[in-house]
C-alpha positions as CSV (number, residue, x, y, z in Angstrom):
1,M,11.2,15.3,2.7
2,K,13.7,12.9,1.2
3,L,12.5,9.3,0.7
4,D,14.6,6.2,0.2
5,I,13.0,5.0,-3.0
6,S,15.2,1.9,-3.1
7,K,13.7,0.7,0.2
8,M,10.2,1.6,-1.0
9,K,10.7,-0.5,-4.1
10,Q,11.8,-3.5,-1.9
11,A,8.8,-3.1,0.4
12,I,6.1,-2.7,-2.3
13,K,6.8,-6.2,-3.6
14,Y,5.6,-7.8,-0.3
15,F,2.1,-6.5,-1.1
16,E,1.8,-8.7,-4.2
17,G,-0.2,-11.8,-4.0
18,E,-3.3,-12.9,-2.0
19,H,-3.3,-11.5,1.5
20,D,-5.6,-10.6,4.3
21,F,-5.3,-6.8,4.2
22,K,-7.1,-6.2,7.5
23,A,-4.2,-4.0,8.6
24,F,-4.7,-1.8,5.6
25,K,-8.4,-1.0,5.8
26,A,-10.2,1.9,7.5
27,S,-12.0,1.1,10.7
28,G,-15.4,2.0,9.4
29,T,-15.4,-0.3,6.4
30,S,-18.4,-2.5,5.9
31,S,-16.5,-5.3,4.1
32,K,-16.4,-8.4,6.2
33,N,-13.8,-10.2,4.0
34,S,-10.5,-8.4,3.8
35,V,-8.7,-10.9,1.6
36,R,-7.6,-9.3,-1.7
37,T,-5.1,-10.1,-4.4
38,I,-2.6,-7.6,-5.6
39,Y,-1.4,-8.7,-9.1
40,K,1.2,-6.0,-9.6
41,A,2.7,-3.4,-7.2
42,E,5.4,-1.0,-8.2
43,I,7.1,2.3,-7.5
44,I,7.8,4.4,-10.6
45,E,10.2,7.3,-10.3
46,K,9.0,10.3,-12.4
47,E,10.5,13.7,-13.2
48,E,10.6,16.6,-10.7
49,N,11.0,14.4,-7.6
50,K,7.7,12.6,-8.1
51,I,6.9,9.0,-7.7
52,W,4.0,6.9,-8.7
53,I,2.7,4.0,-6.6
54,E,0.9,1.7,-8.9
55,L,-1.3,-1.2,-7.6
56,T,-3.3,-3.6,-9.7
57,G,-5.6,-6.0,-7.9
58,S,-8.8,-7.9,-7.7
59,G,-10.4,-5.2,-5.5
60,F,-9.5,-2.8,-2.8
61,L,-10.8,-2.2,0.7
62,Y,-11.9,1.3,1.9
63,N,-8.7,3.4,2.2
64,M,-6.5,0.4,1.4
65,V,-4.4,2.1,-1.3
66,R,-4.0,5.3,0.9
67,I,-2.8,3.2,3.8
68,I,-0.5,1.1,1.7
69,A,0.9,4.4,0.3
70,G,1.3,5.8,3.8
71,T,3.1,2.6,4.9
72,L,5.5,2.9,1.9
73,V,6.2,6.6,2.9
74,E,7.1,5.3,6.4
75,V,9.5,2.8,4.7
76,G,11.0,5.6,2.7
77,L,11.5,7.7,5.8
78,G,13.3,4.9,7.5
79,N,10.5,4.3,10.2
80,I,9.6,0.9,8.9
81,E,12.1,-1.6,7.3
82,P,11.0,-3.3,4.0
83,N,11.2,-6.7,5.6
84,E,8.7,-5.7,8.2
85,I,5.8,-5.6,5.7
86,P,5.0,-9.3,5.8
87,K,4.7,-9.2,9.6
88,I,2.4,-6.2,9.4
89,I,0.2,-8.0,6.9
90,E,0.3,-11.2,9.0
91,D,-0.5,-9.5,12.3
92,K,-3.6,-7.8,10.8
93,K,-3.3,-4.8,13.2
94,R,-4.1,-1.4,11.7
95,E,-1.9,0.4,14.2
96,N,1.2,-1.4,12.8
97,A,0.7,0.0,9.3
98,G,1.4,3.6,8.2
99,K,-0.8,6.6,8.2
100,T,-3.7,7.0,5.8
101,L,-2.5,9.5,3.2
102,P,-4.8,12.2,2.0
103,P,-6.7,11.6,-1.3
104,Q,-5.0,14.4,-3.2
105,G,-2.9,12.8,-5.9
106,L,-4.8,9.5,-5.8
107,Y,-6.1,8.4,-9.2
108,L,-8.1,5.4,-10.4
109,V,-6.7,4.7,-13.8
110,K,-8.7,1.8,-15.1
111,V,-11.4,-0.7,-14.1
112,E,-11.6,-4.0,-15.9
113,Y,-14.3,-6.7,-15.6
114,E,-14.0,-10.3,-16.8
């Protein structure tokens, strides 16, 4: 599977900032408030055709990172254009975002408390 990393890098920047991430949460989540802040979002190309999707934020909804990653894969495959991300966020409809990627390869790197 060949991904357009350039388009993914364009798309990921739309996730930065404070947004209602309702379109990016699993249906069974108990969280009533889906507003979160993403401070930093980036795609990092690694060796051996690997990429890292790094998200730093105030908190995450259930499956939010996996759904964002799935949406970015759809962008990389050409199924979603980068400039469609703000509309997906704005519409708050789960069906407009990408698939929930499996948890393999997902790592929590650090937790900070103020």
